[in-house]
A tleap script that builds the chain and sets N, CA, C and O, in Angstrom:
source leaprc.protein.ff14SB
mol = sequence {
  NMET ILE THR VAL GLY VAL ILE VAL VAL LEU
  LEU ALA ALA ALA ILE GLY TYR ALA ALA THR
  ALA GLN THR ALA ALA PRO PRO PRO PRO ARG
  GLU LEU CYS MET ASP ALA ASP THR ARG ASP
  LYS ALA ARG ALA LEU MET PHE GLU GLY ILE
  ASN GLU ALA LEU THR ARG HIE THR ALA ASN
  LEU PHE ASP ASN LEU MET LYS ASP ARG GLY
  HIE ASP PRO ASP ARG MET THR ARG GLY MET
  TYR THR SER LEU ALA LEU TYR ALA ARG SER
  ARG GLU ASN LEU LEU LYS TRP SER PRO PRO
  ALA CYS LYS CGLU
}
set mol.1.N position { 0.817 -1.188 0.000 }
set mol.1.CA position { 0.000 0.000 0.000 }
set mol.1.C position { 0.866 1.258 0.000 }
set mol.1.O position { 0.538 2.252 -0.649 }
set mol.2.N position { 1.968 1.201 0.733 }
set mol.2.CA position { 2.863 2.344 0.773 }
set mol.2.C position { 3.494 2.562 -0.607 }
set mol.2.O position { 3.688 3.700 -1.034 }
set mol.3.N position { 3.811 1.464 -1.300 }
set mol.3.CA position { 4.400 1.564 -2.632 }
set mol.3.C position { 3.456 2.277 -3.592 }
set mol.3.O position { 3.884 3.120 -4.381 }
set mol.4.N position { 2.172 1.939 -3.525 }
set mol.4.CA position { 1.173 2.576 -4.388 }
set mol.4.C position { 1.098 4.070 -4.067 }
set mol.4.O position { 1.004 4.899 -4.972 }
set mol.5.N position { 1.137 4.403 -2.802 }
set mol.5.CA position { 1.085 5.808 -2.397 }
set mol.5.C position { 2.293 6.580 -2.911 }
set mol.5.O position { 2.150 7.709 -3.381 }
set mol.6.N position { 3.487 5.981 -2.826 }
set mol.6.CA position { 4.701 6.633 -3.301 }
set mol.6.C position { 4.633 6.836 -4.815 }
set mol.6.O position { 5.022 7.886 -5.327 }
set mol.7.N position { 4.138 5.829 -5.518 }
set mol.7.CA position { 4.015 5.934 -6.976 }
set mol.7.C position { 3.036 7.042 -7.352 }
set mol.7.O position { 3.293 7.809 -8.280 }
set mol.8.N position { 1.917 7.128 -6.638 }
set mol.8.CA position { 0.924 8.165 -6.922 }
set mol.8.C position { 1.517 9.551 -6.669 }
set mol.8.O position { 1.307 10.467 -7.463 }
set mol.9.N position { 2.245 9.706 -5.584 }
set mol.9.CA position { 2.859 11.001 -5.267 }
set mol.9.C position { 3.895 11.362 -6.332 }
set mol.9.O position { 3.926 12.500 -6.800 }
set mol.10.N position { 4.731 10.418 -6.714 }
set mol.10.CA position { 5.739 10.683 -7.743 }
set mol.10.C position { 5.096 11.014 -9.086 }
set mol.10.O position { 5.558 11.905 -9.799 }
set mol.11.N position { 4.038 10.299 -9.426 }
set mol.11.CA position { 3.327 10.559 -10.670 }
set mol.11.C position { 2.695 11.948 -10.656 }
set mol.11.O position { 2.761 12.669 -11.651 }
set mol.12.N position { 2.088 12.324 -9.546 }
set mol.12.CA position { 1.484 13.649 -9.422 }
set mol.12.C position { 2.548 14.734 -9.521 }
set mol.12.O position { 2.332 15.771 -10.147 }
set mol.13.N position { 3.690 14.491 -8.904 }
set mol.13.CA position { 4.778 15.471 -8.976 }
set mol.13.C position { 5.294 15.607 -10.405 }
set mol.13.O position { 5.573 16.716 -10.860 }
set mol.14.N position { 5.423 14.499 -11.106 }
set mol.14.CA position { 5.905 14.537 -12.489 }
set mol.14.C position { 4.926 15.265 -13.391 }
set mol.14.O position { 5.338 16.048 -14.247 }
set mol.15.N position { 3.641 15.019 -13.211 }
set mol.15.CA position { 2.624 15.708 -14.015 }
set mol.15.C position { 2.635 17.199 -13.708 }
set mol.15.O position { 2.553 18.021 -14.621 }
set mol.16.N position { 2.735 17.551 -12.441 }
set mol.16.CA position { 2.796 18.965 -12.058 }
set mol.16.C position { 4.018 19.654 -12.632 }
set mol.16.O position { 3.935 20.791 -13.096 }
set mol.17.N position { 5.140 18.975 -12.602 }
set mol.17.CA position { 6.368 19.550 -13.155 }
set mol.17.C position { 6.244 19.736 -14.660 }
set mol.17.O position { 6.636 20.771 -15.198 }
set mol.18.N position { 5.702 18.736 -15.334 }
set mol.18.CA position { 5.545 18.819 -16.785 }
set mol.18.C position { 4.595 19.943 -17.163 }
set mol.18.O position { 4.825 20.640 -18.151 }
set mol.19.N position { 3.541 20.126 -16.397 }
set mol.19.CA position { 2.575 21.181 -16.706 }
set mol.19.C position { 3.192 22.563 -16.529 }
set mol.19.O position { 2.956 23.448 -17.351 }
set mol.20.N position { 3.970 22.764 -15.483 }
set mol.20.CA position { 4.570 24.082 -15.269 }
set mol.20.C position { 5.733 24.313 -16.230 }
set mol.20.O position { 5.978 25.451 -16.631 }
set mol.21.N position { 6.450 23.262 -16.607 }
set mol.21.CA position { 7.572 23.424 -17.524 }
set mol.21.C position { 7.088 23.847 -18.907 }
set mol.21.O position { 7.773 24.599 -19.600 }
set mol.22.N position { 5.901 23.364 -19.318 }
set mol.22.CA position { 5.375 23.700 -20.632 }
set mol.22.C position { 4.783 25.095 -20.666 }
set mol.22.O position { 4.811 25.746 -21.710 }
set mol.23.N position { 4.248 25.572 -19.552 }
set mol.23.CA position { 3.592 26.876 -19.555 }
set mol.23.C position { 4.536 28.014 -19.196 }
set mol.23.O position { 4.211 29.176 -19.436 }
set mol.24.N position { 5.690 27.708 -18.632 }
set mol.24.CA position { 6.619 28.762 -18.247 }
set mol.24.C position { 7.257 29.355 -19.506 }
set mol.24.O position { 7.824 28.631 -20.324 }
set mol.25.N position { 7.161 30.660 -19.650 }
set mol.25.CA position { 7.740 31.323 -20.814 }
set mol.25.C position { 9.248 31.454 -20.628 }
set mol.25.O position { 9.724 31.734 -19.528 }
set mol.26.N position { 9.992 31.251 -21.708 }
set mol.26.CA position { 11.437 31.419 -21.586 }
set mol.26.C position { 11.759 32.890 -21.371 }
set mol.26.O position { 11.009 33.767 -21.798 }
set mol.27.N position { 12.861 33.150 -20.716 }
set mol.27.CA position { 13.227 34.551 -20.497 }
set mol.27.C position { 13.527 35.219 -21.833 }
set mol.27.O position { 14.018 34.563 -22.752 }
set mol.28.N position { 13.241 36.502 -21.955 }
set mol.28.CA position { 13.525 37.175 -23.219 }
set mol.28.C position { 15.028 37.210 -23.485 }
set mol.28.O position { 15.821 37.358 -22.556 }
set mol.29.N position { 15.418 37.074 -24.749 }
set mol.29.CA position { 16.863 37.081 -25.035 }
set mol.29.C position { 17.463 38.441 -24.731 }
set mol.29.O position { 16.833 39.481 -24.920 }
set mol.30.N position { 18.690 38.403 -24.258 }
set mol.30.CA position { 19.393 39.661 -23.992 }
set mol.30.C position { 19.729 40.316 -25.318 }
set mol.30.O position { 20.008 39.641 -26.308 }
set mol.31.N position { 19.700 41.627 -25.323 }
set mol.31.CA position { 20.049 42.360 -26.537 }
set mol.31.C position { 21.533 42.154 -26.826 }
set mol.31.O position { 22.383 42.330 -25.953 }
set mol.32.N position { 21.818 41.781 -28.054 }
set mol.32.CA position { 23.202 41.591 -28.460 }
set mol.32.C position { 23.772 42.938 -28.857 }
set mol.32.O position { 23.253 43.597 -29.758 }
set mol.33.N position { 24.822 43.342 -28.198 }
set mol.33.CA position { 25.462 44.604 -28.528 }
set mol.33.C position { 26.972 44.403 -28.501 }
set mol.33.O position { 27.491 43.537 -27.797 }
set mol.34.N position { 27.663 45.228 -29.286 }
set mol.34.CA position { 29.124 45.138 -29.312 }
set mol.34.C position { 29.697 46.388 -29.958 }
set mol.34.O position { 29.008 47.123 -30.666 }
set mol.35.N position { 30.971 46.604 -29.694 }
set mol.35.CA position { 31.619 47.754 -30.319 }
set mol.35.C position { 31.980 47.401 -31.762 }
set mol.35.O position { 31.929 46.234 -32.152 }
set mol.36.N position { 32.345 48.410 -32.549 }
set mol.36.CA position { 32.605 48.222 -33.976 }
set mol.36.C position { 33.755 47.245 -34.228 }
set mol.36.O position { 33.690 46.445 -35.161 }
set mol.37.N position { 34.795 47.299 -33.416 }
set mol.37.CA position { 35.933 46.405 -33.596 }
set mol.37.C position { 35.527 44.948 -33.377 }
set mol.37.O position { 35.898 44.068 -34.154 }
set mol.38.N position { 34.765 44.703 -32.316 }
set mol.38.CA position { 34.298 43.341 -32.031 }
set mol.38.C position { 33.372 42.852 -33.136 }
set mol.38.O position { 33.459 41.700 -33.560 }
set mol.39.N position { 32.477 43.736 -33.604 }
set mol.39.CA position { 31.562 43.373 -34.690 }
set mol.39.C position { 32.351 42.977 -35.935 }
set mol.39.O position { 32.035 41.973 -36.574 }
set mol.40.N position { 33.377 43.758 -36.285 }
set mol.40.CA position { 34.169 43.456 -37.475 }
set mol.40.C position { 34.937 42.149 -37.330 }
set mol.40.O position { 35.043 41.379 -38.284 }
set mol.41.N position { 35.476 41.897 -36.135 }
set mol.41.CA position { 36.185 40.634 -35.899 }
set mol.41.C position { 35.221 39.449 -35.964 }
set mol.41.O position { 35.546 38.411 -36.540 }
set mol.42.N position { 34.035 39.608 -35.370 }
set mol.42.CA position { 33.033 38.533 -35.402 }
set mol.42.C position { 32.588 38.272 -36.837 }
set mol.42.O position { 32.451 37.121 -37.250 }
set mol.43.N position { 32.363 39.342 -37.593 }
set mol.43.CA position { 31.953 39.190 -38.992 }
set mol.43.C position { 33.044 38.466 -39.792 }
set mol.43.O position { 32.742 37.594 -40.607 }
set mol.44.N position { 34.304 38.826 -39.559 }
set mol.44.CA position { 35.413 38.171 -40.264 }
set mol.44.C position { 35.467 36.677 -39.931 }
set mol.44.O position { 35.690 35.851 -40.816 }
set mol.45.N position { 35.261 36.333 -38.656 }
set mol.45.CA position { 35.253 34.917 -38.261 }
set mol.45.C position { 34.097 34.171 -38.923 }
set mol.45.O position { 34.252 33.027 -39.353 }
set mol.46.N position { 32.946 34.820 -39.002 }
set mol.46.CA position { 31.804 34.169 -39.632 }
set mol.46.C position { 32.028 33.989 -41.130 }
set mol.46.O position { 31.665 32.953 -41.686 }
set mol.47.N position { 32.629 34.997 -41.798 }
set mol.47.CA position { 32.969 34.839 -43.214 }
set mol.47.C position { 33.930 33.671 -43.404 }
set mol.47.O position { 33.774 32.872 -44.328 }
set mol.48.N position { 34.916 33.579 -42.531 }
set mol.48.CA position { 35.882 32.482 -42.604 }
set mol.48.C position { 35.165 31.137 -42.446 }
set mol.48.O position { 35.455 30.183 -43.168 }
set mol.49.N position { 34.231 31.072 -41.499 }
set mol.49.CA position { 33.484 29.835 -41.287 }
set mol.49.C position { 32.632 29.457 -42.484 }
set mol.49.O position { 32.554 28.286 -42.853 }
set mol.50.N position { 31.993 30.450 -43.091 }
set mol.50.CA position { 31.170 30.192 -44.280 }
set mol.50.C position { 32.053 29.685 -45.417 }
set mol.50.O position { 31.689 28.735 -46.110 }
set mol.51.N position { 33.219 30.319 -45.612 }
set mol.51.CA position { 34.139 29.885 -46.665 }
set mol.51.C position { 34.637 28.467 -46.424 }
set mol.51.O position { 34.684 27.657 -47.350 }
set mol.52.N position { 35.009 28.165 -45.179 }
set mol.52.CA position { 35.488 26.816 -44.848 }
set mol.52.C position { 34.385 25.777 -45.047 }
set mol.52.O position { 34.644 24.672 -45.524 }
set mol.53.N position { 33.159 26.136 -44.679 }
set mol.53.CA position { 32.050 25.197 -44.834 }
set mol.53.C position { 31.820 24.871 -46.312 }
set mol.53.O position { 31.601 23.713 -46.665 }
set mol.54.N position { 31.871 25.888 -47.174 }
set mol.54.CA position { 31.693 25.634 -48.601 }
set mol.54.C position { 32.840 24.795 -49.152 }
set mol.54.O position { 32.616 23.911 -49.979 }
set mol.55.N position { 34.059 25.060 -48.705 }
set mol.55.CA position { 35.213 24.276 -49.152 }
set mol.55.C position { 35.055 22.813 -48.758 }
set mol.55.O position { 35.255 21.919 -49.579 }
set mol.56.N position { 34.693 22.570 -47.495 }
set mol.56.CA position { 34.504 21.182 -47.028 }
set mol.56.C position { 33.367 20.509 -47.775 }
set mol.56.O position { 33.477 19.347 -48.167 }
set mol.57.N position { 32.271 21.237 -47.975 }
set mol.57.CA position { 31.118 20.655 -48.658 }
set mol.57.C position { 31.458 20.308 -50.110 }
set mol.57.O position { 31.050 19.263 -50.615 }
set mol.58.N position { 32.205 21.188 -50.774 }
set mol.58.CA position { 32.605 20.924 -52.152 }
set mol.58.C position { 33.467 19.669 -52.229 }
set mol.58.O position { 33.268 18.824 -53.102 }
set mol.59.N position { 34.413 19.554 -51.321 }
set mol.59.CA position { 35.269 18.362 -51.290 }
set mol.59.C position { 34.438 17.116 -51.017 }
set mol.59.O position { 34.669 16.072 -51.628 }
set mol.60.N position { 33.476 17.212 -50.109 }
set mol.60.CA position { 32.622 16.080 -49.786 }
set mol.60.C position { 31.782 15.675 -50.995 }
set mol.60.O position { 31.641 14.486 -51.280 }
set mol.61.N position { 31.225 16.653 -51.705 }
set mol.61.CA position { 30.446 16.339 -52.908 }
set mol.61.C position { 31.322 15.628 -53.939 }
set mol.61.O position { 30.895 14.646 -54.547 }
set mol.62.N position { 32.538 16.117 -54.133 }
set mol.62.CA position { 33.434 15.498 -55.114 }
set mol.62.C position { 33.830 14.093 -54.677 }
set mol.62.O position { 33.882 13.178 -55.500 }
set mol.63.N position { 34.109 13.916 -53.383 }
set mol.63.CA position { 34.422 12.575 -52.879 }
set mol.63.C position { 33.274 11.614 -53.151 }
set mol.63.O position { 33.492 10.480 -53.576 }
set mol.64.N position { 32.061 12.068 -52.906 }
set mol.64.CA position { 30.893 11.222 -53.150 }
set mol.64.C position { 30.732 10.921 -54.635 }
set mol.64.O position { 30.345 9.812 -55.004 }
set mol.65.N position { 31.025 11.898 -55.488 }
set mol.65.CA position { 30.946 11.660 -56.930 }
set mol.65.C position { 31.951 10.591 -57.347 }
set mol.65.O position { 31.646 9.726 -58.168 }
set mol.66.N position { 33.148 10.659 -56.774 }
set mol.66.CA position { 34.181 9.680 -57.123 }
set mol.66.C position { 33.797 8.270 -56.667 }
set mol.66.O position { 34.187 7.287 -57.296 }
set mol.67.N position { 33.037 8.170 -55.576 }
set mol.67.CA position { 32.625 6.864 -55.051 }
set mol.67.C position { 31.347 6.358 -55.715 }
set mol.67.O position { 31.017 5.177 -55.603 }
set mol.68.N position { 30.630 7.237 -56.401 }
set mol.68.CA position { 29.322 6.893 -56.989 }
set mol.68.C position { 29.518 5.972 -58.183 }
set mol.68.O position { 30.123 6.356 -59.184 }
set mol.69.N position { 29.009 4.774 -58.073 }
set mol.69.CA position { 29.162 3.809 -59.168 }
set mol.69.C position { 28.300 4.199 -60.371 }
set mol.69.O position { 28.589 3.806 -61.502 }
set mol.70.N position { 27.245 4.970 -60.121 }
set mol.70.CA position { 26.377 5.390 -61.218 }
set mol.70.C position { 26.942 6.577 -61.976 }
set mol.70.O position { 26.442 6.933 -63.043 }
set mol.71.N position { 27.988 7.194 -61.425 }
set mol.71.CA position { 28.634 8.354 -62.046 }
set mol.71.C position { 27.601 9.370 -62.499 }
set mol.71.O position { 27.484 9.681 -63.685 }
set mol.72.N position { 26.858 9.876 -61.533 }
set mol.72.CA position { 25.803 10.852 -61.815 }
set mol.72.C position { 26.298 12.251 -61.464 }
set mol.72.O position { 26.087 12.718 -60.345 }
set mol.73.N position { 26.959 12.928 -62.414 }
set mol.73.CA position { 27.465 14.267 -62.125 }
set mol.73.C position { 26.342 15.278 -61.906 }
set mol.73.O position { 26.556 16.303 -61.259 }
set mol.74.N position { 25.158 15.008 -62.431 }
set mol.74.CA position { 24.029 15.925 -62.212 }
set mol.74.C position { 23.679 16.013 -60.728 }
set mol.74.O position { 23.251 17.061 -60.244 }
set mol.75.N position { 23.862 14.916 -60.021 }
set mol.75.CA position { 23.594 14.921 -58.580 }
set mol.75.C position { 24.537 15.899 -57.880 }
set mol.75.O position { 24.110 16.658 -57.010 }
set mol.76.N position { 25.813 15.882 -58.255 }
set mol.76.CA position { 26.773 16.809 -57.663 }
set mol.76.C position { 26.438 18.238 -58.079 }
set mol.76.O position { 26.540 19.161 -57.270 }
set mol.77.N position { 26.045 18.421 -59.318 }
set mol.77.CA position { 25.719 19.760 -59.801 }
set mol.77.C position { 24.547 20.341 -59.020 }
set mol.77.O position { 24.573 21.512 -58.640 }
set mol.78.N position { 23.515 19.526 -58.779 }
set mol.78.CA position { 22.364 19.998 -57.988 }
set mol.78.C position { 22.793 20.340 -56.568 }
set mol.78.O position { 22.380 21.365 -56.026 }
set mol.79.N position { 23.613 19.494 -55.963 }
set mol.79.CA position { 24.095 19.757 -54.606 }
set mol.79.C position { 24.958 21.002 -54.546 }
set mol.79.O position { 24.889 21.769 -53.586 }
set mol.80.N position { 25.768 21.198 -55.570 }
set mol.80.CA position { 26.638 22.372 -55.593 }
set mol.80.C position { 25.823 23.637 -55.815 }
set mol.80.O position { 26.116 24.676 -55.223 }
set mol.81.N position { 24.809 23.559 -56.660 }
set mol.81.CA position { 23.953 24.721 -56.910 }
set mol.81.C position { 23.266 25.157 -55.612 }
set mol.81.O position { 23.231 26.344 -55.289 }
set mol.82.N position { 22.728 24.196 -54.882 }
set mol.82.CA position { 22.091 24.502 -53.598 }
set mol.82.C position { 23.093 25.102 -52.628 }
set mol.82.O position { 22.787 26.060 -51.918 }
set mol.83.N position { 24.288 24.535 -52.599 }
set mol.83.CA position { 25.332 25.040 -51.699 }
set mol.83.C position { 25.721 26.468 -52.040 }
set mol.83.O position { 25.882 27.301 -51.148 }
set mol.84.N position { 25.871 26.752 -53.319 }
set mol.84.CA position { 26.251 28.102 -53.725 }
set mol.84.C position { 25.159 29.117 -53.429 }
set mol.84.O position { 25.445 30.257 -53.062 }
set mol.85.N position { 23.908 28.704 -53.589 }
set mol.85.CA position { 22.795 29.605 -53.269 }
set mol.85.C position { 22.799 29.928 -51.771 }
set mol.85.O position { 22.607 31.080 -51.382 }
set mol.86.N position { 23.016 28.921 -50.944 }
set mol.86.CA position { 23.082 29.141 -49.497 }
set mol.86.C position { 24.293 29.979 -49.116 }
set mol.86.O position { 24.215 30.827 -48.227 }
set mol.87.N position { 25.400 29.742 -49.785 }
set mol.87.CA position { 26.623 30.508 -49.534 }
set mol.87.C position { 26.382 31.989 -49.840 }
set mol.87.O position { 26.715 32.859 -49.034 }
set mol.88.N position { 25.807 32.265 -51.002 }
set mol.88.CA position { 25.558 33.654 -51.395 }
set mol.88.C position { 24.583 34.327 -50.439 }
set mol.88.O position { 24.782 35.480 -50.057 }
set mol.89.N position { 23.525 33.610 -50.049 }
set mol.89.CA position { 22.541 34.174 -49.121 }
set mol.89.C position { 23.154 34.412 -47.745 }
set mol.89.O position { 22.842 35.406 -47.089 }
set mol.90.N position { 24.017 33.512 -47.309 }
set mol.90.CA position { 24.675 33.673 -46.013 }
set mol.90.C position { 25.585 34.895 -46.016 }
set mol.90.O position { 25.586 35.676 -45.064 }
set mol.91.N position { 26.358 35.060 -47.083 }
set mol.91.CA position { 27.242 36.227 -47.179 }
set mol.91.C position { 26.427 37.520 -47.213 }
set mol.91.O position { 26.783 38.505 -46.565 }
set mol.92.N position { 25.341 37.508 -47.967 }
set mol.92.CA position { 24.490 38.692 -48.060 }
set mol.92.C position { 23.918 39.066 -46.695 }
set mol.92.O position { 23.938 40.233 -46.304 }
set mol.93.N position { 23.410 38.068 -45.976 }
set mol.93.CA position { 22.851 38.330 -44.648 }
set mol.93.C position { 23.923 38.774 -43.665 }
set mol.93.O position { 23.666 39.611 -42.799 }
set mol.94.N position { 25.113 38.222 -43.792 }
set mol.94.CA position { 26.194 38.607 -42.893 }
set mol.94.C position { 26.629 40.054 -43.137 }
set mol.94.O position { 26.998 40.761 -42.199 }
set mol.95.N position { 26.586 40.486 -44.382 }
set mol.95.CA position { 26.916 41.885 -44.686 }
set mol.95.C position { 25.874 42.850 -44.104 }
set mol.95.O position { 26.191 43.986 -43.753 }
set mol.96.N position { 24.629 42.377 -44.011 }
set mol.96.CA position { 23.556 43.213 -43.446 }
set mol.96.C position { 23.580 43.216 -41.918 }
set mol.96.O position { 23.042 44.127 -41.288 }
set mol.97.N position { 24.203 42.201 -41.325 }
set mol.97.CA position { 24.198 42.037 -39.864 }
set mol.97.C position { 24.937 43.192 -39.224 }
set mol.97.O position { 26.088 43.472 -39.560 }
set mol.98.N position { 24.270 43.859 -38.304 }
set mol.98.CA position { 24.886 45.000 -37.643 }
set mol.98.C position { 24.293 45.168 -36.250 }
set mol.98.O position { 23.357 45.947 -36.073 }
set mol.99.N position { 24.821 44.450 -35.257 }
set mol.99.CA position { 24.302 44.615 -33.897 }
set mol.99.C position { 24.592 46.021 -33.383 }
set mol.99.O position { 25.611 46.618 -33.730 }
set mol.100.N position { 23.697 46.543 -32.558 }
set mol.100.CA position { 23.903 47.912 -32.066 }
set mol.100.C position { 25.087 48.007 -31.095 }
set mol.100.O position { 25.505 47.024 -30.484 }
set mol.101.N position { 25.596 49.214 -30.983 }
set mol.101.CA position { 26.667 49.463 -30.021 }
set mol.101.C position { 26.082 49.369 -28.610 }
set mol.101.O position { 24.929 49.734 -28.382 }
set mol.102.N position { 26.876 48.886 -27.685 }
set mol.102.CA position { 26.419 48.761 -26.300 }
set mol.102.C position { 26.277 50.148 -25.657 }
set mol.102.O position { 27.069 51.058 -25.900 }
set mol.103.N position { 25.244 50.264 -24.837 }
set mol.103.CA position { 25.042 51.505 -24.107 }
set mol.103.C position { 25.981 51.504 -22.900 }
set mol.103.O position { 26.097 50.508 -22.185 }
set mol.104.N position { 26.624 52.602 -22.698 }
set mol.104.CA position { 27.596 52.674 -21.600 }
set mol.104.C position { 26.988 53.280 -20.379 }
set mol.104.O position { 27.660 53.419 -19.358 }
savepdb mol mol.pdb
quit
């Protein structure tokens, strides 16, 4: 009988926790701010990351083409086209990115 009571209490606690966890709103994100030098360094790092990602992806596509017994270069072309579109859009968005200066 005690076991049943413990299980009921634990189950009620779990349901209560789940209900409050789902209804609790996450805290609002802090405003991202930085000085111009930090912004430029962050932007440069992100450009470097985008360039490295495209380089790795291109190599991966070519490796897969070399392993493909069907020798379907159109598959690589479609993958590369998608990659280049994402690359261009990422660079464009990164150029527009401009977090405000921090208030002192």
